[in-house]
PDB file with SEQRES, HELIX, SHEET and CRYST1 records, atoms N, CA, C and O in Angstrom:
SEQRES   1 A   64  MET ASN LYS ASP CYS SER SER GLU ASN GLY GLY GLY PHE          
SEQRES   2 A   64  SER LEU SER PRO VAL GLU LEU SER LEU LEU SER PHE ALA          
SEQRES   3 A   64  ILE ALA LEU VAL LEU GLY GLU ASN LEU ASP GLU GLY GLN          
SEQRES   4 A   64  ARG ALA LEU LEU GLY ASN PHE LEU VAL ALA VAL GLY ASP          
SEQRES   5 A   64  ASN LEU ILE ASN LEU THR SER GLY ALA TRP SER ASN              
HELIX    1 AA1 LYS A    3  CYS A    5  5                                   3    
HELIX    2 AA2 SER A    7  ASN A    9  5                                   3    
HELIX    3 AA3 GLY A   11  SER A   14  5                                   4    
HELIX    4 AA4 PRO A   17  GLY A   32  1                                  16    
HELIX    5 AA5 GLU A   37  LEU A   57  1                                  21    
CRYST1    1.000    1.000    1.000  90.00  90.00  90.00 P 1           1          
ATOM      1  N   MET A   1      19.524  -4.644 -15.825  1.00  0.00           N  
ATOM      2  CA  MET A   1      18.428  -3.807 -15.333  1.00  0.00           C  
ATOM      3  C   MET A   1      18.495  -2.450 -16.023  1.00  0.00           C  
ATOM      4  O   MET A   1      19.581  -1.909 -16.229  1.00  0.00           O  
ATOM      5  N   ASN A   2      17.381  -1.920 -16.366  1.00  0.00           N  
ATOM      6  CA  ASN A   2      17.295  -0.612 -16.993  1.00  0.00           C  
ATOM      7  C   ASN A   2      17.625   0.465 -15.970  1.00  0.00           C  
ATOM      8  O   ASN A   2      16.978   0.554 -14.926  1.00  0.00           O  
ATOM      9  N   LYS A   3      18.628   1.283 -16.268  1.00  0.00           N  
ATOM     10  CA  LYS A   3      19.050   2.312 -15.319  1.00  0.00           C  
ATOM     11  C   LYS A   3      17.962   3.332 -15.034  1.00  0.00           C  
ATOM     12  O   LYS A   3      17.936   3.907 -13.946  1.00  0.00           O  
ATOM     13  N   ASP A   4      17.065   3.575 -15.980  1.00  0.00           N  
ATOM     14  CA  ASP A   4      15.992   4.550 -15.774  1.00  0.00           C  
ATOM     15  C   ASP A   4      15.002   4.102 -14.712  1.00  0.00           C  
ATOM     16  O   ASP A   4      14.275   4.932 -14.166  1.00  0.00           O  
ATOM     17  N   CYS A   5      14.958   2.819 -14.407  1.00  0.00           N  
ATOM     18  CA  CYS A   5      13.997   2.284 -13.448  1.00  0.00           C  
ATOM     19  C   CYS A   5      14.661   1.848 -12.159  1.00  0.00           C  
ATOM     20  O   CYS A   5      14.004   1.253 -11.305  1.00  0.00           O  
ATOM     21  N   SER A   6      15.945   2.126 -11.993  1.00  0.00           N  
ATOM     22  CA  SER A   6      16.644   1.667 -10.791  1.00  0.00           C  
ATOM     23  C   SER A   6      16.290   2.520  -9.595  1.00  0.00           C  
ATOM     24  O   SER A   6      15.804   3.642  -9.736  1.00  0.00           O  
ATOM     25  N   SER A   7      16.541   1.974  -8.402  1.00  0.00           N  
ATOM     26  CA  SER A   7      16.223   2.699  -7.175  1.00  0.00           C  
ATOM     27  C   SER A   7      17.185   3.846  -6.934  1.00  0.00           C  
ATOM     28  O   SER A   7      16.906   4.702  -6.094  1.00  0.00           O  
ATOM     29  N   GLU A   8      18.302   3.896  -7.635  1.00  0.00           N  
ATOM     30  CA  GLU A   8      19.258   4.990  -7.479  1.00  0.00           C  
ATOM     31  C   GLU A   8      18.779   6.266  -8.156  1.00  0.00           C  
ATOM     32  O   GLU A   8      19.347   7.336  -7.937  1.00  0.00           O  
ATOM     33  N   ASN A   9      17.753   6.162  -8.964  1.00  0.00           N  
ATOM     34  CA  ASN A   9      17.258   7.278  -9.760  1.00  0.00           C  
ATOM     35  C   ASN A   9      16.471   8.295  -8.947  1.00  0.00           C  
ATOM     36  O   ASN A   9      16.318   9.437  -9.380  1.00  0.00           O  
ATOM     37  N   GLY A  10      15.971   7.911  -7.789  1.00  0.00           N  
ATOM     38  CA  GLY A  10      15.197   8.829  -6.953  1.00  0.00           C  
ATOM     39  C   GLY A  10      13.732   8.842  -7.329  1.00  0.00           C  
ATOM     40  O   GLY A  10      13.255   7.995  -8.084  1.00  0.00           O  
ATOM     41  N   GLY A  11      13.034   9.811  -6.790  1.00  0.00           N  
ATOM     42  CA  GLY A  11      11.606   9.923  -7.051  1.00  0.00           C  
ATOM     43  C   GLY A  11      10.846   8.749  -6.489  1.00  0.00           C  
ATOM     44  O   GLY A  11      11.265   8.161  -5.492  1.00  0.00           O  
ATOM     45  N   GLY A  12       9.737   8.395  -7.106  1.00  0.00           N  
ATOM     46  CA  GLY A  12       8.913   7.288  -6.662  1.00  0.00           C  
ATOM     47  C   GLY A  12       9.572   5.936  -6.822  1.00  0.00           C  
ATOM     48  O   GLY A  12       9.144   4.956  -6.212  1.00  0.00           O  
ATOM     49  N   PHE A  13      10.608   5.876  -7.638  1.00  0.00           N  
ATOM     50  CA  PHE A  13      11.273   4.613  -7.874  1.00  0.00           C  
ATOM     51  C   PHE A  13      12.255   4.259  -6.765  1.00  0.00           C  
ATOM     52  O   PHE A  13      12.823   3.167  -6.779  1.00  0.00           O  
ATOM     53  N   SER A  14      12.467   5.145  -5.817  1.00  0.00           N  
ATOM     54  CA  SER A  14      13.400   4.864  -4.734  1.00  0.00           C  
ATOM     55  C   SER A  14      12.692   4.386  -3.469  1.00  0.00           C  
ATOM     56  O   SER A  14      13.344   4.158  -2.451  1.00  0.00           O  
ATOM     57  N   LEU A  15      11.383   4.234  -3.515  1.00  0.00           N  
ATOM     58  CA  LEU A  15      10.636   3.763  -2.351  1.00  0.00           C  
ATOM     59  C   LEU A  15      10.864   2.272  -2.143  1.00  0.00           C  
ATOM     60  O   LEU A  15      11.023   1.518  -3.103  1.00  0.00           O  
ATOM     61  N   SER A  16      10.877   1.858  -0.889  1.00  0.00           N  
ATOM     62  CA  SER A  16      11.010   0.436  -0.574  1.00  0.00           C  
ATOM     63  C   SER A  16       9.701  -0.276  -0.918  1.00  0.00           C  
ATOM     64  O   SER A  16       8.674   0.377  -1.103  1.00  0.00           O  
ATOM     65  N   PRO A  17       9.729  -1.602  -1.006  1.00  0.00           N  
ATOM     66  CA  PRO A  17       8.491  -2.334  -1.262  1.00  0.00           C  
ATOM     67  C   PRO A  17       7.404  -2.061  -0.213  1.00  0.00           C  
ATOM     68  O   PRO A  17       6.222  -1.984  -0.549  1.00  0.00           O  
ATOM     69  N   VAL A  18       7.798  -1.919   1.032  1.00  0.00           N  
ATOM     70  CA  VAL A  18       6.817  -1.626   2.091  1.00  0.00           C  
ATOM     71  C   VAL A  18       6.211  -0.245   1.871  1.00  0.00           C  
ATOM     72  O   VAL A  18       5.001  -0.065   2.004  1.00  0.00           O  
ATOM     73  N   GLU A  19       7.052   0.728   1.536  1.00  0.00           N  
ATOM     74  CA  GLU A  19       6.546   2.087   1.291  1.00  0.00           C  
ATOM     75  C   GLU A  19       5.629   2.118   0.074  1.00  0.00           C  
ATOM     76  O   GLU A  19       4.609   2.808   0.091  1.00  0.00           O  
ATOM     77  N   LEU A  20       5.973   1.384  -0.978  1.00  0.00           N  
ATOM     78  CA  LEU A  20       5.102   1.321  -2.162  1.00  0.00           C  
ATOM     79  C   LEU A  20       3.759   0.692  -1.822  1.00  0.00           C  
ATOM     80  O   LEU A  20       2.719   1.150  -2.296  1.00  0.00           O  
ATOM     81  N   SER A  21       3.776  -0.354  -1.004  1.00  0.00           N  
ATOM     82  CA  SER A  21       2.524  -0.996  -0.590  1.00  0.00           C  
ATOM     83  C   SER A  21       1.658  -0.044   0.218  1.00  0.00           C  
ATOM     84  O   SER A  21       0.451   0.051  -0.007  1.00  0.00           O  
ATOM     85  N   LEU A  22       2.275   0.661   1.159  1.00  0.00           N  
ATOM     86  CA  LEU A  22       1.519   1.623   1.962  1.00  0.00           C  
ATOM     87  C   LEU A  22       0.975   2.756   1.109  1.00  0.00           C  
ATOM     88  O   LEU A  22      -0.162   3.186   1.301  1.00  0.00           O  
ATOM     89  N   LEU A  23       1.776   3.246   0.166  1.00  0.00           N  
ATOM     90  CA  LEU A  23       1.322   4.313  -0.719  1.00  0.00           C  
ATOM     91  C   LEU A  23       0.149   3.845  -1.579  1.00  0.00           C  
ATOM     92  O   LEU A  23      -0.832   4.570  -1.743  1.00  0.00           O  
ATOM     93  N   SER A  24       0.253   2.632  -2.127  1.00  0.00           N  
ATOM     94  CA  SER A  24      -0.846   2.136  -2.969  1.00  0.00           C  
ATOM     95  C   SER A  24      -2.118   1.946  -2.149  1.00  0.00           C  
ATOM     96  O   SER A  24      -3.216   2.204  -2.643  1.00  0.00           O  
ATOM     97  N   PHE A  25      -1.981   1.497  -0.901  1.00  0.00           N  
ATOM     98  CA  PHE A  25      -3.144   1.329  -0.031  1.00  0.00           C  
ATOM     99  C   PHE A  25      -3.779   2.680   0.286  1.00  0.00           C  
ATOM    100  O   PHE A  25      -5.003   2.809   0.272  1.00  0.00           O  
ATOM    101  N   ALA A  26      -2.950   3.686   0.572  1.00  0.00           N  
ATOM    102  CA  ALA A  26      -3.475   5.024   0.878  1.00  0.00           C  
ATOM    103  C   ALA A  26      -4.204   5.612  -0.327  1.00  0.00           C  
ATOM    104  O   ALA A  26      -5.263   6.223  -0.181  1.00  0.00           O  
ATOM    105  N   ILE A  27      -3.638   5.428  -1.512  1.00  0.00           N  
ATOM    106  CA  ILE A  27      -4.283   5.933  -2.726  1.00  0.00           C  
ATOM    107  C   ILE A  27      -5.615   5.221  -2.947  1.00  0.00           C  
ATOM    108  O   ILE A  27      -6.606   5.851  -3.319  1.00  0.00           O  
ATOM    109  N   ALA A  28      -5.637   3.906  -2.717  1.00  0.00           N  
ATOM    110  CA  ALA A  28      -6.885   3.149  -2.864  1.00  0.00           C  
ATOM    111  C   ALA A  28      -7.952   3.643  -1.899  1.00  0.00           C  
ATOM    112  O   ALA A  28      -9.121   3.755  -2.269  1.00  0.00           O  
ATOM    113  N   LEU A  29      -7.560   3.937  -0.667  1.00  0.00           N  
ATOM    114  CA  LEU A  29      -8.534   4.455   0.301  1.00  0.00           C  
ATOM    115  C   LEU A  29      -9.097   5.795  -0.141  1.00  0.00           C  
ATOM    116  O   LEU A  29     -10.303   6.025  -0.054  1.00  0.00           O  
ATOM    117  N   VAL A  30      -8.235   6.671  -0.609  1.00  0.00           N  
ATOM    118  CA  VAL A  30      -8.685   8.003  -1.044  1.00  0.00           C  
ATOM    119  C   VAL A  30      -9.594   7.891  -2.263  1.00  0.00           C  
ATOM    120  O   VAL A  30     -10.655   8.515  -2.310  1.00  0.00           O  
ATOM    121  N   LEU A  31      -9.176   7.088  -3.259  1.00  0.00           N  
ATOM    122  CA  LEU A  31      -9.978   6.961  -4.482  1.00  0.00           C  
ATOM    123  C   LEU A  31     -11.301   6.252  -4.247  1.00  0.00           C  
ATOM    124  O   LEU A  31     -12.308   6.606  -4.860  1.00  0.00           O  
ATOM    125  N   GLY A  32     -11.314   5.255  -3.368  1.00  0.00           N  
ATOM    126  CA  GLY A  32     -12.510   4.449  -3.186  1.00  0.00           C  
ATOM    127  C   GLY A  32     -13.453   4.913  -2.099  1.00  0.00           C  
ATOM    128  O   GLY A  32     -14.512   4.320  -1.896  1.00  0.00           O  
ATOM    129  N   GLU A  33     -13.078   5.966  -1.401  1.00  0.00           N  
ATOM    130  CA  GLU A  33     -13.841   6.421  -0.243  1.00  0.00           C  
ATOM    131  C   GLU A  33     -15.309   6.694  -0.552  1.00  0.00           C  
ATOM    132  O   GLU A  33     -16.181   6.283   0.214  1.00  0.00           O  
ATOM    133  N   ASN A  34     -15.596   7.366  -1.636  1.00  0.00           N  
ATOM    134  CA  ASN A  34     -16.967   7.772  -1.947  1.00  0.00           C  
ATOM    135  C   ASN A  34     -17.569   6.998  -3.111  1.00  0.00           C  
ATOM    136  O   ASN A  34     -18.520   7.462  -3.740  1.00  0.00           O  
ATOM    137  N   LEU A  35     -17.017   5.811  -3.405  1.00  0.00           N  
ATOM    138  CA  LEU A  35     -17.527   4.997  -4.503  1.00  0.00           C  
ATOM    139  C   LEU A  35     -18.292   3.811  -3.943  1.00  0.00           C  
ATOM    140  O   LEU A  35     -17.980   3.312  -2.862  1.00  0.00           O  
ATOM    141  N   ASP A  36     -19.296   3.364  -4.686  1.00  0.00           N  
ATOM    142  CA  ASP A  36     -19.985   2.145  -4.263  1.00  0.00           C  
ATOM    143  C   ASP A  36     -19.172   0.936  -4.729  1.00  0.00           C  
ATOM    144  O   ASP A  36     -18.147   1.088  -5.394  1.00  0.00           O  
ATOM    145  N   GLU A  37     -19.630  -0.247  -4.380  1.00  0.00           N  
ATOM    146  CA  GLU A  37     -18.882  -1.474  -4.660  1.00  0.00           C  
ATOM    147  C   GLU A  37     -18.603  -1.656  -6.154  1.00  0.00           C  
ATOM    148  O   GLU A  37     -17.492  -2.013  -6.546  1.00  0.00           O  
ATOM    149  N   GLY A  38     -19.611  -1.410  -6.975  1.00  0.00           N  
ATOM    150  CA  GLY A  38     -19.451  -1.556  -8.422  1.00  0.00           C  
ATOM    151  C   GLY A  38     -18.463  -0.563  -9.007  1.00  0.00           C  
ATOM    152  O   GLY A  38     -17.657  -0.913  -9.870  1.00  0.00           O  
ATOM    153  N   GLN A  39     -18.525   0.672  -8.537  1.00  0.00           N  
ATOM    154  CA  GLN A  39     -17.599   1.691  -9.019  1.00  0.00           C  
ATOM    155  C   GLN A  39     -16.165   1.376  -8.607  1.00  0.00           C  
ATOM    156  O   GLN A  39     -15.231   1.570  -9.385  1.00  0.00           O  
ATOM    157  N   ARG A  40     -15.995   0.887  -7.377  1.00  0.00           N  
ATOM    158  CA  ARG A  40     -14.648   0.501  -6.925  1.00  0.00           C  
ATOM    159  C   ARG A  40     -14.107  -0.641  -7.774  1.00  0.00           C  
ATOM    160  O   ARG A  40     -12.934  -0.635  -8.148  1.00  0.00           O  
ATOM    161  N   ALA A  41     -14.948  -1.615  -8.079  1.00  0.00           N  
ATOM    162  CA  ALA A  41     -14.523  -2.746  -8.905  1.00  0.00           C  
ATOM    163  C   ALA A  41     -14.137  -2.276 -10.302  1.00  0.00           C  
ATOM    164  O   ALA A  41     -13.128  -2.715 -10.853  1.00  0.00           O  
ATOM    165  N   LEU A  42     -14.940  -1.387 -10.871  1.00  0.00           N  
ATOM    166  CA  LEU A  42     -14.648  -0.864 -12.200  1.00  0.00           C  
ATOM    167  C   LEU A  42     -13.331  -0.098 -12.213  1.00  0.00           C  
ATOM    168  O   LEU A  42     -12.499  -0.310 -13.095  1.00  0.00           O  
ATOM    169  N   LEU A  43     -13.138   0.787 -11.245  1.00  0.00           N  
ATOM    170  CA  LEU A  43     -11.898   1.559 -11.170  1.00  0.00           C  
ATOM    171  C   LEU A  43     -10.704   0.643 -10.928  1.00  0.00           C  
ATOM    172  O   LEU A  43      -9.654   0.822 -11.546  1.00  0.00           O  
ATOM    173  N   GLY A  44     -10.851  -0.329 -10.042  1.00  0.00           N  
ATOM    174  CA  GLY A  44      -9.768  -1.264  -9.769  1.00  0.00           C  
ATOM    175  C   GLY A  44      -9.376  -2.067 -10.993  1.00  0.00           C  
ATOM    176  O   GLY A  44      -8.190  -2.231 -11.276  1.00  0.00           O  
ATOM    177  N   ASN A  45     -10.360  -2.568 -11.721  1.00  0.00           N  
ATOM    178  CA  ASN A  45     -10.069  -3.328 -12.939  1.00  0.00           C  
ATOM    179  C   ASN A  45      -9.413  -2.450 -13.996  1.00  0.00           C  
ATOM    180  O   ASN A  45      -8.527  -2.909 -14.716  1.00  0.00           O  
ATOM    181  N   PHE A  46      -9.836  -1.195 -14.099  1.00  0.00           N  
ATOM    182  CA  PHE A  46      -9.223  -0.268 -15.042  1.00  0.00           C  
ATOM    183  C   PHE A  46      -7.750  -0.041 -14.692  1.00  0.00           C  
ATOM    184  O   PHE A  46      -6.889  -0.067 -15.570  1.00  0.00           O  
ATOM    185  N   LEU A  47      -7.468   0.180 -13.410  1.00  0.00           N  
ATOM    186  CA  LEU A  47      -6.084   0.432 -12.999  1.00  0.00           C  
ATOM    187  C   LEU A  47      -5.211  -0.807 -13.190  1.00  0.00           C  
ATOM    188  O   LEU A  47      -4.035  -0.686 -13.533  1.00  0.00           O  
ATOM    189  N   VAL A  48      -5.769  -1.989 -12.975  1.00  0.00           N  
ATOM    190  CA  VAL A  48      -5.030  -3.223 -13.242  1.00  0.00           C  
ATOM    191  C   VAL A  48      -4.708  -3.322 -14.730  1.00  0.00           C  
ATOM    192  O   VAL A  48      -3.598  -3.707 -15.099  1.00  0.00           O  
ATOM    193  N   ALA A  49      -5.671  -2.977 -15.589  1.00  0.00           N  
ATOM    194  CA  ALA A  49      -5.441  -3.021 -17.035  1.00  0.00           C  
ATOM    195  C   ALA A  49      -4.353  -2.031 -17.443  1.00  0.00           C  
ATOM    196  O   ALA A  49      -3.522  -2.340 -18.296  1.00  0.00           O  
ATOM    197  N   VAL A  50      -4.354  -0.843 -16.838  1.00  0.00           N  
ATOM    198  CA  VAL A  50      -3.300   0.133 -17.127  1.00  0.00           C  
ATOM    199  C   VAL A  50      -1.939  -0.447 -16.734  1.00  0.00           C  
ATOM    200  O   VAL A  50      -0.978  -0.348 -17.496  1.00  0.00           O  
ATOM    201  N   GLY A  51      -1.859  -1.047 -15.558  1.00  0.00           N  
ATOM    202  CA  GLY A  51      -0.617  -1.653 -15.102  1.00  0.00           C  
ATOM    203  C   GLY A  51      -0.160  -2.781 -16.015  1.00  0.00           C  
ATOM    204  O   GLY A  51       1.022  -2.874 -16.344  1.00  0.00           O  
ATOM    205  N   ASP A  52      -1.088  -3.637 -16.424  1.00  0.00           N  
ATOM    206  CA  ASP A  52      -0.755  -4.729 -17.346  1.00  0.00           C  
ATOM    207  C   ASP A  52      -0.202  -4.184 -18.657  1.00  0.00           C  
ATOM    208  O   ASP A  52       0.778  -4.710 -19.186  1.00  0.00           O  
ATOM    209  N   ASN A  53      -0.821  -3.142 -19.176  1.00  0.00           N  
ATOM    210  CA  ASN A  53      -0.348  -2.555 -20.427  1.00  0.00           C  
ATOM    211  C   ASN A  53       1.022  -1.925 -20.271  1.00  0.00           C  
ATOM    212  O   ASN A  53       1.854  -2.038 -21.172  1.00  0.00           O  
ATOM    213  N   LEU A  54       1.276  -1.266 -19.153  1.00  0.00           N  
ATOM    214  CA  LEU A  54       2.600  -0.706 -18.916  1.00  0.00           C  
ATOM    215  C   LEU A  54       3.663  -1.796 -18.879  1.00  0.00           C  
ATOM    216  O   LEU A  54       4.743  -1.641 -19.448  1.00  0.00           O  
ATOM    217  N   ILE A  55       3.352  -2.894 -18.210  1.00  0.00           N  
ATOM    218  CA  ILE A  55       4.296  -4.007 -18.140  1.00  0.00           C  
ATOM    219  C   ILE A  55       4.529  -4.593 -19.523  1.00  0.00           C  
ATOM    220  O   ILE A  55       5.669  -4.891 -19.878  1.00  0.00           O  
ATOM    221  N   ASN A  56       3.474  -4.763 -20.310  1.00  0.00           N  
ATOM    222  CA  ASN A  56       3.616  -5.311 -21.652  1.00  0.00           C  
ATOM    223  C   ASN A  56       4.409  -4.386 -22.566  1.00  0.00           C  
ATOM    224  O   ASN A  56       5.180  -4.858 -23.402  1.00  0.00           O  
ATOM    225  N   LEU A  57       4.235  -3.094 -22.421  1.00  0.00           N  
ATOM    226  CA  LEU A  57       4.966  -2.144 -23.263  1.00  0.00           C  
ATOM    227  C   LEU A  57       6.454  -2.123 -22.947  1.00  0.00           C  
ATOM    228  O   LEU A  57       7.269  -1.795 -23.810  1.00  0.00           O  
ATOM    229  N   THR A  58       6.807  -2.467 -21.730  1.00  0.00           N  
ATOM    230  CA  THR A  58       8.204  -2.384 -21.312  1.00  0.00           C  
ATOM    231  C   THR A  58       8.792  -3.743 -20.979  1.00  0.00           C  
ATOM    232  O   THR A  58       9.739  -3.827 -20.198  1.00  0.00           O  
ATOM    233  N   SER A  59       8.253  -4.807 -21.554  1.00  0.00           N  
ATOM    234  CA  SER A  59       8.676  -6.158 -21.168  1.00  0.00           C  
ATOM    235  C   SER A  59      10.156  -6.396 -21.415  1.00  0.00           C  
ATOM    236  O   SER A  59      10.779  -7.164 -20.683  1.00  0.00           O  
ATOM    237  N   GLY A  60      10.730  -5.768 -22.412  1.00  0.00           N  
ATOM    238  CA  GLY A  60      12.154  -5.955 -22.690  1.00  0.00           C  
ATOM    239  C   GLY A  60      13.067  -5.030 -21.915  1.00  0.00           C  
ATOM    240  O   GLY A  60      14.288  -5.150 -22.013  1.00  0.00           O  
ATOM    241  N   ALA A  61      12.513  -4.121 -21.154  1.00  0.00           N  
ATOM    242  CA  ALA A  61      13.318  -3.115 -20.471  1.00  0.00           C  
ATOM    243  C   ALA A  61      14.198  -3.704 -19.384  1.00  0.00           C  
ATOM    244  O   ALA A  61      15.261  -3.154 -19.096  1.00  0.00           O  
ATOM    245  N   TRP A  62      13.782  -4.819 -18.765  1.00  0.00           N  
ATOM    246  CA  TRP A  62      14.541  -5.376 -17.659  1.00  0.00           C  
ATOM    247  C   TRP A  62      15.332  -6.610 -18.034  1.00  0.00           C  
ATOM    248  O   TRP A  62      15.982  -7.206 -17.175  1.00  0.00           O  
ATOM    249  N   SER A  63      15.295  -7.007 -19.287  1.00  0.00           N  
ATOM    250  CA  SER A  63      16.077  -8.175 -19.699  1.00  0.00           C  
ATOM    251  C   SER A  63      17.241  -7.715 -20.579  1.00  0.00           C  
ATOM    252  O   SER A  63      17.183  -6.678 -21.240  1.00  0.00           O  
ATOM    253  N   ASN A  64      18.261  -8.502 -20.561  1.00  0.00           N  
ATOM    254  CA  ASN A  64      19.460  -8.165 -21.368  1.00  0.00           C  
ATOM    255  C   ASN A  64      19.486  -8.943 -22.641  1.00  0.00           C  
ATOM    256  O   ASN A  64      20.412  -8.791 -23.438  1.00  0.00           O  
TER     257      ASN A  64                                                      
END                                                                             
C-alpha cells in the first residue's frame, strides 16, 4: 500500500468509509441544491470522469 494514501496520514484520508459516504452525500446535496435534473446529471458525470482519471493515473500506486 502506498504510504501517502494510508489512513495513518491524517486529513481526509483518515475518514472511515461511513464518514466518507456521509461527506460525499452532503457535498452532493450542497452542489445539486439549485441545479435542474440535466445540470445535476452533467455535473455528476463530470465528477465521475474526474474520479476515473484519478484512479487511472494512480493505478500502480496500490500494487507492489
